[in-house]
N, C-alpha and C positions, 0 to 999 in steps of 0.2 A: 316614114309611114306610121301613122298612129293607129294602134289596134286597141280595141276594147272588147270585153267579153260579150258574147251573144246574150240577148235578153228574150229569146224566143220562149224560154220556159217560164215566163212570168204569167201567173194565173190571177186575173183581177179579183176573183172571189177570195183569194188568200189575203187580201188587204182591205178589209171592210172599213177601217177608219179613214184610209186615204180615199176610198170610193165614196164615202159620205161627203167628201169635199168636192164632189162633182168632177172627179178625175177619170178619164177614159183610159183605154189601153195604151194609146200613144203617149199620154201624160205619164203613165207608170213606166213605160219604156224609157222616157226621157229622165224621169226621177231616178231610175236605176243608175244613170250615168252622173247626174249632178242635180243639185237642189238642196235647200236648207231651210230651217225654221228660224225666224228672227222675231224679236220683240220690239214693240214700238209704243212709246208713251205720248199721249196727247192730253195735256192737262192732267187730270186725276185718273184718266182711263188708260189701261194697258191692253194692247192688242197683240195677238200672236199671229204671224203670217207665214205661210209656206211659199217660198219664192223659187222659181226655176225658169229657165229659158227654153223655148221650143221654137224652131224655125226663125231664130234671130230676135224673137220678141219675148219680153219678160211676162210671166204669168204669176199671179198672186192669188192665193186662197186664204181666207181668214180661218183660223183654227180656234174652235171653241175651247175654253179652258177644260171642260169635262172630258174631251177626247184628246187633249194634248199629249198625254203619256202614251196613248195607243198610237198616235200618229208618229211620234218620235221613234217608238219601237219598230213600227212597220217600215219607216224610212231607213232606219239603220239596217234592218234585215234586207231591204230591197237593194241598198247600196253596198252591202257586205262583199259581194262578188267583185264589184269594180274596185273597191278598196284593197282587197287581197291581190287582185291583178296588178294594181299600181305599185303595191309594196314589193311584189315579186319582180316587177320590171326594175325597180330601184335597186334591189339587192343584186339582180343579175348585172346591172351596170357597174356596181361596185366591185363585183367579183371579176368581171372582164378587165377593169382597170388594174386590179391587184395582179392578175395574171400577166398583163402587159408590162407592168413595172418589174415583176420578178423575172420575166424573160429578158428584159433589158439588162438587168444585173447579171444574169446567167450568160447572156451573149458575150459580154466582155470577158468573163472567165473562160468560156469555151474556146474563144479564138486562139488562145495559146496552146490548146491541146488538139487543134485541127478539127474541131467539131463545129457544127452550125445548125440553126433551126431552119427547117423547110416546112413552113406553116407552124404546126405545133409538134412536128416530128423532129427528133434529133438525128442528124446525119453526120457522117465523116466526109471530109473533103477527099476528092479523088487524087490519087498520086499521079504525077506526070509520067507518061510512058518514055522509056529510054529509047532513042533512035540510033 
C-alpha cells in the first residue's frame, strides 16, 4: 500500500507565483506529490516549463523567466513534506533490513544457549517435563 502525506493544509494564497500560472487547488495538490520544471531550447529561444500529471494526463505551464526563481522556491516548499516522507520511508526500510540481518546473526548464536526470538522478544525454550 502506497501512502502519501495529506495535502489538506495547502492554502492556494500561499503560492502566488504558482497561482499566476493558472493553477487551481487540484493542481497544487498534485504538485505537492510530483511535478518539475524543465528547460527547452528551440532555435535561439529558451523556454521554461512546469510539467506534472493529473488524472493520467500531462499538464504543462510556461514559466516566465522573471518569476522562475519564485516558482522554483514555491515548488520546493510545496513538495518538501512529500520529500521528507519519502526519505523517512527509505530510512525506515534500511533500519528494518539491518534489524532483520542482526536477528539472523543472533539467532544462530542463541540456539546454543536455549534461547529464541518470539517476534522481537527473546525467550527461553521450555524444558521437557519428566514423567
